[in-house]
C-alpha positions in Angstrom: 25.8 -9.1 10.7 23.0 -10.3 13.2 21.8 -14.0 12.2 19.0 -14.2 9.8 15.3 -14.1 12.1 13.5 -17.7 12.0 10.7 -16.9 13.7 7.5 -14.9 12.1 6.6 -11.5 13.0 3.5 -10.7 14.4 1.2 -8.4 12.2 -0.2 -5.7 14.8 3.4 -3.6 15.2 3.8 -1.3 12.2 3.6 2.0 10.8 3.0 4.0 7.5 4.7 6.9 5.9 3.2 8.9 3.5 5.6 11.5 1.7 4.3 15.1 2.3 1.9 13.9 5.6 2.7 14.6 9.3 1.1 11.2 10.6 -1.3 8.6 9.5 -2.5 6.7 12.4 -2.8 3.4 10.2 -5.1 0.5 11.9 -5.2 -1.8 8.8 -2.9 -2.4 5.5 -4.0 -4.4 3.1 -1.2 -5.1 0.7 -1.8 -5.3 -3.1 -1.4 -8.6 -5.1 1.3 -8.2 -7.5 2.1 -10.1 -10.8 4.1 -10.7 -13.8 2.0 -10.2 -16.8 3.4 -10.5 -20.5 1.9 -8.6 -23.6 2.5 -11.3 -25.8 -0.8 -12.1 -27.9 -2.6 -15.7 -27.7 -1.3 -16.6 -31.1 1.8 -19.5 -31.7 2.9 -21.9 -29.4 3.3 -20.7 -25.5 6.8 -21.4 -25.4 7.2 -19.1 -28.4 4.7 -16.4 -27.0 7.0 -16.7 -23.5 10.3 -16.2 -25.3 9.3 -13.0 -27.1 6.9 -11.5 -24.5 7.8 -8.3 -22.5 7.2 -9.1 -18.6 5.9 -6.4 -16.8 4.2 -6.4 -13.4 0.7 -5.8 -12.7 -0.3 -3.7 -9.0 -3.6 -4.2 -7.2 -4.3 -1.7 -5.2 -2.4 -1.0 -1.3 -5.8 -0.3 1.1 -4.8 1.9 4.2 -7.7 2.3 6.9 -7.3 4.0 10.2 -9.5 5.7 12.9 -11.3 9.1 11.6 -10.3 12.2 13.4 -10.0 15.9 12.8 -7.0 15.1 10.1 -8.5 16.0 6.3 -5.2 15.3 4.8 -6.1 11.8 3.2 -9.5 13.5 2.1 -7.7 16.6 0.6 -5.4 13.9 -1.1 -8.2 12.3 -2.8 -10.2 15.3 -3.6 -7.3 17.1 -5.2 -6.8 13.6 -7.5 -9.9 13.5 -8.7 -10.4 17.2 -9.5 -6.6 17.1 -11.2 -5.8 15.3 -15.0 -2.7 14.6 -13.2 -2.9 13.8 -9.8 0.1 14.0 -7.5 1.6 10.5 -6.6 3.2 10.1 -3.4 5.4 7.5 -2.1 4.2 5.0 0.6 6.1 3.2 3.1 5.0 0.3 5.1 7.4 -0.3 8.3 7.2 -3.7 10.2 8.4 -3.0 13.5 10.0 -6.0 15.7 9.3 -6.9 19.4 12.3 -4.6 20.5 10.6 -1.7 18.7 13.3 -1.6 15.7 12.3 -1.0 12.0 12.4 -4.5 10.5 11.0 -5.2 6.9 9.6 -2.3 5.1 7.6 -2.1 2.0 7.6 1.0 -0.4 5.4 1.7 -3.0 6.1 4.5 -5.3 4.0 7.0 -7.3 0.8 5.8 -5.2 -2.4 8.0 -6.1 -5.8 7.6 -4.6 -8.2 5.5 -6.2 -11.3 5.1 -3.7 -12.1 6.9 -0.2 -14.5 5.6 1.9 -15.8 6.4 5.4 -17.4 3.4 7.4 -21.2 3.8 8.6 -22.6 5.6 11.5 -24.5 3.4 13.9 -26.0 5.1 17.3 -26.7 1.7 18.9 -23.3 0.4 18.4 -19.4 1.5 19.8 -17.0 0.8 17.0 -14.3 3.1 15.7 -15.4 5.3 12.4 -12.9 4.3 10.2 -11.5 5.6 7.0 -10.2 3.9 4.4 -8.1 5.3 1.1 -7.3 2.8 -1.8 -4.3 3.6 -3.6 -3.3 2.9 -7.0 0.4 2.1 -6.9 3.2 2.9 -9.8 6.3 0.9 -8.0 6.9 -1.7 -5.5 9.6 -2.8 -3.5 10.0 -5.1 -0.4 13.5 -4.8 1.9 13.9 -7.3 4.3 16.0 -7.0 7.4 17.3 -3.6 8.8 19.3 -1.6 6.4 
């Protein structure tokens, strides 16, 4: 077993895999905030509320951004979700790559569904990259550290 890595990774080497999509070309990933919440009401003392509470995880949105190309996979997924009463969730994997090109860590977001779609503005006096943003509601989250 290799020794545990102590120096931090850089944030520029990664890939994103979305079930059912050929390639994503993601430029930026904004991870969701995840917090523990309780279903306990506010009556009674704090210790009693916590002891009898059911703990659940609440997930923020996962945001993916890529340069706009002729690929319409993100738009089609979002469009399908907005037209459906029960949109299809997909698993999204964000894989961190080390300096040697090997997979290092991964974050797996289960049952991810499009929440918001956005294309950046056009600007005739600029030379920026036109980007496409897909914001996803996630139904589950798992972090896997190290190579497995």
